[in-house]
N, C-alpha and C positions, 0 to 999 in steps of 0.2 A: 823277790817277785818277778814274774816273767812279763815285763811290760816294755813298751817302747815309749820313750819320753819325746814329747813334742816341744821343740825349742824355737824361740824367736831368733832367727839368724842375725838380726840387727843388734840384739842386746845380749843374747845368750840366756835369757830368762826362760825357765821351764814353764810352758803354758799348760801342760797337763800330761796325762799318760793314757795309753790305749793298750789293751791286752795284746801280747804277742801270741797270736793264734797258731795252733798246730795244724797239720794237714787235714785232720778230721773236721775241725771248725771251718777251715777254708772250703773244703768240699761241700759241707752243708750249705754254706752261703752261696756257693756257685749253683747248687741245685735250686735254691730258692730264687736266685736271679733268673735261672732258665725258666722256671715256672712262671715268674712274673713276665718275662719276655714273651712267652707263649700266649698269655692272656692279652698282652699289648698287641701282639701280631694279629689277634682275632678282632680287634676293634676297627671301626671304619676310620677313614682319614678325617672325616668330620669330627669324630670323637677325639681323635689325636689332636686336631687343630684346637679344639676347646681347651685341652690340657696344656698345650703349648702357649696359648694366649694367657691362661691363668698363671702359668709359670712366669711369663714375661711381666705380667702385672705385679706378681710377687717380687721379682727382681727390682722393678722400678720402685715399688713401695719400700723395700728394705735395702736400697742401694748403699746408703751410708753405713749400715751395719755390715753388709757384705764386704765393703771396702775396708772397714776397720779390722774385720777378722782376717782379710787377706794381708793387710799390713803386718799384723802380728805373726802370721804364719810364714810369710815370704820375705819380710823386711822391706816391702815396697812402700813408696809414699802413697798418700791418698790419691793423688793425681794418677800415678802409675796404676794403682788398683782400679780406679774408675775407667781408665782407658783400656787396660789390659784384661780386666775381668768383666766389669759390668757392661761396657759398651760392646765388647766383642760378643759376649753372651747374648745380649739383646739383638744384635745384628744376626747372629746365627738363628735365633728363634724367629725373627722377622722373616728370614729367608725360608725357613722350614714351613712356616704358615703359608707363605705366598707360593713357594715353588716345590715344596716337599712331595705333594701328591703326584705331580708330573714326574719328578725325579725318581720316584719309587715305582712308577708304572712300568711294567715289562715292555721292552721294545724288541722288535725283530730286526736283525741286520743281515744284509745280503752277504753271502760268502764271496761273491765276485767270481769272475770267469776262471781265474787261475787256480781256484780250489775246487772246481767242479769234480775232479777225479777222486776226491776224498769221500 
């Protein structure tokens, strides 16, 4: 079988298998991701903010499960998974909700007097 085994690095236990995809399968998934990104790009930041808040709520609600899966996948302790996965993800989501709209807004920058000849 053409699969990749997922292994717990702390114990060596096999957690499962995923298909080892060929170039055609990867290309198809890349195209699907591009189509999804195009739909996302057409949304307002208010719509994106609602999705980000929903995602943060989900992470908070399922943090113990997320940490347990991270421990299996990476060999981290629950504390390391909480600090390294959940808290950092929640902080990134918090920042995006608060600052993302301004960060994505196009801004014009002066070229300065030394580049006037260009």
